[in-house]
Residue frames as a rotation matrix with the C-alpha (Angstrom) as fourth column:
UNK 1
-0.841 0.487 0.234 13.78
-0.161 -0.639 0.752 7.60
0.516 0.595 0.617 -1.83
UNK 2
-0.642 0.766 0.042 10.37
0.077 0.119 -0.990 8.25
-0.763 -0.632 -0.135 -0.39
UNK 3
-0.960 0.277 -0.042 7.69
-0.025 0.066 0.998 7.24
0.279 0.959 -0.056 -2.90
UNK 4
-0.423 0.903 0.073 3.97
-0.435 -0.132 -0.891 7.94
-0.795 -0.408 0.449 -3.01
UNK 5
-0.959 0.241 0.148 1.77
0.262 0.560 0.786 5.59
0.107 0.792 -0.600 -5.02
UNK 6
-0.452 0.870 -0.196 -1.63
-0.595 -0.458 -0.661 7.12
-0.665 -0.181 0.725 -5.86
UNK 7
-0.809 0.103 -0.579 -3.51
-0.397 0.631 0.667 4.14
0.434 0.769 -0.469 -7.24
UNK 8
-0.122 0.857 0.501 -7.09
-0.979 -0.022 -0.201 2.96
-0.161 -0.515 0.842 -6.71
UNK 9
0.652 0.252 -0.715 -6.45
-0.436 0.896 -0.082 -0.59
0.620 0.365 0.694 -7.96
UNK 10
0.708 -0.336 0.621 -5.12
-0.596 0.187 0.781 -2.62
-0.378 -0.923 -0.068 -5.05
UNK 11
0.742 -0.442 0.505 -3.39
0.522 0.853 -0.021 -5.24
-0.422 0.279 0.863 -7.21
UNK 12
0.578 -0.530 0.620 -1.55
0.429 -0.449 -0.784 -2.55
0.694 0.720 -0.032 -9.19
UNK 13
0.641 -0.296 0.708 -0.56
-0.642 -0.712 0.284 -0.81
0.420 -0.637 -0.647 -5.97
UNK 14
0.764 -0.341 0.547 0.85
-0.224 0.655 0.722 -4.02
-0.605 -0.674 0.424 -4.49
UNK 15
0.677 -0.515 0.526 2.79
0.736 0.497 -0.460 -4.78
-0.025 0.698 0.716 -7.67
UNK 16
0.534 -0.473 0.701 4.29
0.033 -0.817 -0.576 -1.28
0.845 0.331 -0.421 -7.74
UNK 17
0.722 -0.240 0.649 5.15
-0.692 -0.271 0.670 -1.46
0.015 -0.932 -0.362 -4.05
UNK 18
0.761 -0.443 0.474 6.94
0.250 0.874 0.416 -4.78
-0.599 -0.198 0.776 -4.54
UNK 19
0.605 -0.521 0.602 8.83
0.692 -0.030 -0.721 -3.37
0.394 0.853 0.343 -7.54
UNK 20
0.412 -0.374 0.831 9.94
-0.108 -0.926 -0.363 -0.26
0.905 0.060 -0.422 -5.67
UNK 21
0.996 0.090 -0.009 10.71
0.001 0.089 0.996 -1.63
0.091 -0.992 0.088 -2.21
UNK 22
0.443 -0.894 -0.070 14.40
0.888 0.427 0.172 -2.19
-0.124 -0.138 0.983 -2.95
UNK 23
-0.386 -0.627 0.676 15.04
0.721 -0.663 -0.203 1.40
0.576 0.409 0.708 -4.02
UNK 24
0.182 0.550 0.815 12.86
-0.139 -0.806 0.575 3.16
0.973 -0.218 -0.070 -1.45
UNK 25
-0.920 -0.392 0.026 13.20
-0.048 0.048 -0.998 3.97
0.390 -0.919 -0.063 2.20
UNK 26
-0.601 0.799 0.002 9.43
0.069 0.055 -0.996 4.35
-0.796 -0.599 -0.088 2.45
UNK 27
-0.875 0.451 0.174 6.43
0.203 0.014 0.979 3.74
0.439 0.892 -0.104 0.19
UNK 28
-0.668 0.737 -0.103 3.17
-0.260 -0.361 -0.895 5.55
-0.697 -0.571 0.433 0.93
UNK 29
-0.846 0.456 0.276 -0.05
0.495 0.481 0.723 4.34
0.197 0.749 -0.633 -0.65
UNK 30
-0.565 0.754 -0.334 -3.23
-0.302 -0.566 -0.767 6.31
-0.768 -0.333 0.548 -1.29
UNK 31
-0.498 0.457 0.737 -6.32
0.715 0.697 0.051 5.53
-0.491 0.552 -0.674 -3.36
UNK 32
0.606 0.751 0.262 -7.69
0.781 -0.498 -0.376 8.96
-0.152 0.433 -0.889 -4.35
UNK 33
0.047 -0.546 0.837 -6.44
0.594 -0.658 -0.463 12.24
0.803 0.518 0.293 -5.73
UNK 34
0.646 0.255 0.720 -7.50
-0.356 -0.734 0.579 14.06
0.676 -0.630 -0.383 -2.57
UNK 35
0.936 -0.350 0.018 -5.51
0.171 0.501 0.849 11.59
-0.306 -0.792 0.529 -0.45
UNK 36
0.286 -0.868 0.406 -2.51
0.928 0.146 -0.342 12.14
0.237 0.475 0.848 -2.76
UNK 37
0.214 -0.144 0.966 -2.66
0.067 -0.985 -0.162 15.90
0.975 0.099 -0.201 -2.18
UNK 38
0.868 0.171 0.466 -2.95
-0.435 -0.190 0.880 15.43
0.239 -0.967 -0.091 1.59
UNK 39
0.789 -0.615 0.001 -0.08
0.566 0.728 0.387 12.92
-0.238 -0.305 0.922 1.61
UNK 40
0.106 -0.772 0.627 2.15
0.774 -0.332 -0.540 15.39
0.624 0.542 0.562 -0.25
UNK 41
0.397 0.094 0.913 1.27
-0.320 -0.918 0.234 18.21
0.860 -0.385 -0.335 2.12
UNK 42
0.906 0.045 0.422 1.98
-0.421 0.220 0.880 15.98
-0.053 -0.974 0.218 5.13
UNK 43
0.496 -0.772 0.397 5.15
0.513 0.629 0.584 14.48
-0.701 -0.086 0.708 3.61
UNK 44
0.857 -0.126 -0.500 7.05
-0.395 -0.784 -0.479 17.29
-0.332 0.608 -0.721 1.87
UNK 45
-0.157 -0.983 0.091 10.05
-0.738 0.178 0.651 14.94
-0.657 0.035 -0.753 1.59
UNK 46
0.552 0.368 0.748 8.32
0.233 0.794 -0.562 12.69
-0.801 0.484 0.353 -0.99
UNK 47
-0.460 -0.836 -0.299 10.74
-0.194 -0.233 0.953 12.26
-0.866 0.496 -0.055 -3.90
UNK 48
-0.960 0.097 -0.264 8.53
-0.227 0.284 0.932 10.48
0.165 0.954 -0.250 -6.43
UNK 49
-0.212 0.946 0.245 4.80
-0.520 0.104 -0.848 10.14
-0.828 -0.307 0.470 -7.08
UNK 50
-0.984 0.128 0.121 3.32
0.174 0.584 0.793 7.44
0.031 0.802 -0.597 -9.27
UNK 51
-0.583 0.772 -0.254 -0.02
-0.447 -0.566 -0.693 9.03
-0.678 -0.291 0.675 -10.14
UNK 52
-0.563 0.545 0.621 -2.88
0.756 0.643 0.121 7.01
-0.334 0.537 -0.775 -11.57
UNK 53
-0.980 0.179 0.091 -4.76
-0.106 -0.843 0.528 9.28
0.171 0.507 0.845 -13.95
UNK 54
-0.225 0.966 -0.123 -8.19
-0.381 0.029 0.924 7.67
0.897 0.255 0.362 -13.64
UNK 55
-0.903 0.015 -0.429 -9.16
0.396 0.414 -0.819 7.60
0.166 -0.910 -0.380 -9.98
UNK 56
0.079 0.997 0.024 -12.62
0.839 -0.079 0.538 8.10
0.538 -0.022 -0.843 -8.55
UNK 57
0.509 0.241 -0.826 -13.50
0.742 -0.610 0.279 11.50
-0.437 -0.755 -0.489 -7.15
UNK 58
0.661 -0.406 -0.631 -10.58
-0.460 -0.884 0.087 13.49
-0.593 0.233 -0.771 -8.49
UNK 59
0.942 -0.335 -0.008 -8.48
0.179 0.523 -0.833 12.66
0.284 0.783 0.553 -11.52
UNK 60
0.314 -0.925 -0.215 -4.74
0.866 0.186 0.464 12.36
-0.389 -0.332 0.859 -11.38
UNK 61
-0.169 -0.311 0.935 -4.55
0.729 -0.678 -0.094 15.41
0.664 0.666 0.341 -13.65
UNK 62
0.564 0.491 0.664 -6.38
-0.039 -0.787 0.616 17.55
0.825 -0.373 -0.424 -11.09
UNK 63
0.917 -0.285 -0.280 -4.40
0.349 0.233 0.908 16.15
-0.193 -0.930 0.313 -8.17
UNK 64
0.020 -0.965 0.262 -1.15
1.000 0.026 0.018 16.85
-0.024 0.261 0.965 -10.02
UNK 65
0.023 0.040 0.999 -2.17
0.390 -0.920 0.028 20.46
0.921 0.389 -0.037 -10.73
UNK 66
0.872 0.363 0.328 -2.92
-0.144 -0.451 0.881 21.01
0.467 -0.816 -0.341 -7.05
UNK 67
0.682 -0.697 -0.220 0.32
0.640 0.425 0.640 19.36
-0.353 -0.577 0.736 -5.92
UNK 68
-0.113 -0.743 0.659 2.27
0.923 -0.325 -0.208 21.56
0.369 0.585 0.723 -8.33
UNK 69
0.568 0.409 0.714 0.71
0.148 -0.905 0.400 24.56
0.809 -0.121 -0.575 -6.59
UNK 70
0.846 -0.250 0.471 2.82
-0.532 -0.341 0.775 23.86
-0.033 -0.906 -0.421 -3.50
UNK 71
0.242 -0.811 0.533 5.54
-0.073 0.532 0.843 21.44
-0.967 -0.243 0.069 -4.69
UNK 72
0.711 -0.026 -0.703 7.28
-0.677 -0.297 -0.673 22.18
-0.191 0.954 -0.229 -7.98
UNK 73
-0.159 -0.981 -0.115 10.17
-0.987 0.154 0.048 19.75
-0.029 0.121 -0.992 -7.40
UNK 74
-0.111 0.129 0.985 8.64
-0.352 0.922 -0.161 16.33
-0.929 -0.365 -0.056 -6.77
UNK 75
-0.866 -0.177 -0.468 8.89
-0.501 0.306 0.810 13.97
0.001 0.935 -0.354 -9.74
UNK 76
-0.032 0.927 0.373 5.46
-0.502 0.307 -0.808 12.80
-0.864 -0.213 0.456 -10.88
UNK 77
-0.960 -0.188 -0.206 5.04
-0.276 0.527 0.804 9.87
-0.043 0.829 -0.558 -13.26
UNK 78
-0.042 0.997 -0.063 1.49
-0.944 -0.060 -0.326 9.53
-0.329 0.046 0.943 -14.60
UNK 79
-0.979 -0.184 0.084 0.14
-0.150 0.939 0.308 6.05
-0.136 0.289 -0.948 -15.21
UNK 80
-0.110 0.993 -0.046 -3.08
-0.851 -0.118 -0.512 4.78
-0.514 -0.017 0.858 -16.71
UNK 81
-0.530 0.024 0.847 -4.63
0.188 0.978 0.090 1.55
-0.827 0.207 -0.523 -17.91
UNK 82
0.399 0.763 0.508 -7.07
0.770 0.022 -0.637 3.24
-0.497 0.646 -0.579 -20.27
UNK 83
-0.521 -0.706 -0.480 -4.71
0.278 -0.672 0.687 5.19
-0.807 0.225 0.546 -22.49
UNK 84
0.617 0.706 0.348 -6.39
0.644 -0.199 -0.739 7.50
-0.453 0.680 -0.577 -24.98
UNK 85
-0.018 -0.589 0.808 -4.91
0.869 -0.408 -0.279 9.71
0.494 0.698 0.519 -27.65
UNK 86
0.141 -0.013 0.990 -3.68
-0.060 -0.998 -0.005 12.90
0.988 -0.059 -0.141 -26.04
UNK 87
0.915 0.241 -0.324 -3.38
0.277 0.208 0.938 11.48
0.293 -0.948 0.124 -22.51
UNK 88
0.098 -0.956 -0.278 0.39
0.995 0.097 0.015 11.87
0.013 -0.278 0.960 -22.42
UNK 89
-0.494 -0.259 0.830 0.13
0.429 -0.903 -0.027 15.49
0.756 0.343 0.557 -23.50
UNK 90
0.502 0.759 0.414 -2.59
-0.102 -0.424 0.900 16.15
0.859 -0.494 -0.136 -20.89
UNK 91
0.758 -0.264 -0.597 -0.42
0.646 0.428 0.632 14.60
0.089 -0.864 0.495 -18.20
UNK 92
-0.330 -0.939 0.094 2.58
0.928 -0.341 -0.150 16.74
0.173 0.038 0.984 -19.11
UNK 93
-0.297 0.313 0.902 0.40
0.122 -0.925 0.361 19.87
0.947 0.217 0.237 -19.28
UNK 94
0.762 0.645 -0.058 -0.99
0.090 -0.018 0.996 19.07
0.641 -0.764 -0.072 -15.82
UNK 95
0.504 -0.645 0.575 2.54
-0.849 -0.494 0.190 18.99
0.162 -0.584 -0.796 -14.43
UNK 96
0.860 -0.234 0.454 3.63
0.064 0.932 0.358 15.35
-0.507 -0.279 0.816 -14.68
UNK 97
0.017 -0.945 -0.326 7.25
-0.689 -0.247 0.681 14.72
-0.724 0.213 -0.656 -15.62
UNK 98
-0.899 -0.328 -0.291 6.58
-0.438 0.663 0.607 11.44
-0.006 0.673 -0.740 -17.43
UNK 99
0.183 0.983 0.001 3.79
-0.952 0.178 -0.250 9.14
-0.246 0.045 0.968 -18.55
UNK 100
-0.921 -0.390 0.023 3.48
-0.376 0.901 0.215 5.34
-0.104 0.190 -0.976 -18.57
UNK 101
0.087 0.951 -0.295 0.65
-0.893 0.205 0.400 3.16
0.441 0.229 0.868 -19.79
UNK 102
-0.187 -0.045 0.981 -0.36
-0.710 0.697 -0.104 0.03
-0.679 -0.716 -0.162 -17.91
UNK 103
0.910 -0.225 -0.347 0.57
0.413 0.462 0.784 -2.67
-0.016 -0.858 0.514 -17.57
UNK 104
0.740 -0.672 -0.033 3.71
-0.642 -0.720 0.263 -0.99
-0.200 -0.173 -0.964 -16.28
UNK 105
0.668 -0.669 -0.325 6.90
0.253 0.615 -0.747 -2.32
0.700 0.417 0.580 -17.78
UNK 106
0.862 -0.316 -0.395 9.26
0.401 -0.050 0.915 -2.61
-0.309 -0.947 0.084 -14.77
UNK 107
-0.116 -0.964 0.240 12.35
0.954 -0.040 0.298 -1.92
-0.278 0.264 0.924 -16.88
UNK 108
-0.102 0.159 0.982 10.77
0.594 -0.782 0.189 1.21
0.798 0.602 -0.015 -18.34
UNK 109
0.883 0.460 0.095 9.73
0.169 -0.499 0.850 2.41
0.438 -0.734 -0.518 -14.88
UNK 110
0.591 -0.726 -0.352 13.18
0.605 0.110 0.789 1.80
-0.534 -0.679 0.504 -13.43
UNK 111
-0.248 -0.660 0.709 14.74
0.955 -0.291 0.063 3.58
0.165 0.693 0.702 -16.42
UNK 112
0.316 0.442 0.839 12.64
0.289 -0.887 0.359 6.68
0.904 0.129 -0.408 -15.72
UNK 113
0.978 0.011 -0.207 13.54
0.206 -0.174 0.963 6.57
-0.025 -0.985 -0.173 -12.04
UNK 114
0.156 -0.988 -0.015 17.24
0.880 0.132 0.457 6.36
-0.449 -0.085 0.889 -12.92
UNK 115
-0.046 -0.106 0.993 16.78
0.770 -0.637 -0.032 9.32
0.636 0.764 0.111 -15.30
UNK 116
0.513 0.380 0.770 15.62
-0.081 -0.871 0.484 11.54
0.854 -0.311 -0.416 -12.44
UNK 117
0.845 -0.206 0.493 17.50
-0.507 -0.015 0.862 9.99
-0.171 -0.978 -0.117 -9.53
UNK 118
0.535 -0.726 -0.433 20.99
-0.147 0.425 -0.893 9.18
0.832 0.541 0.121 -10.80
UNK 119
0.493 -0.382 0.781 22.66
-0.855 -0.048 0.516 7.36
-0.160 -0.923 -0.351 -7.94
């Protein structure tokens, strides 16, 4: 799998990268929504995006909407540390396939990945 991590917290990004390295052929890392959009345009073979909802500049919701404009197939899992009522629904409406609150439970994350990538 080729995975894109859109995460502005470096520690969270490193933890996710370490968690996913065994199941990925490549992990791309970006820190903003705009970078996530550019990475998806430049890497149409991305299989999975872990999208932080609260990033500076552009939210993960807005980045997801724009990515869905040109890539309907990529699996996008929203993630956020500051979960508020209605966030999951907003994420799904924006085009995310799933939603996780931080701290990310590795077993839950891997379960979602298996759900979409049965191998």
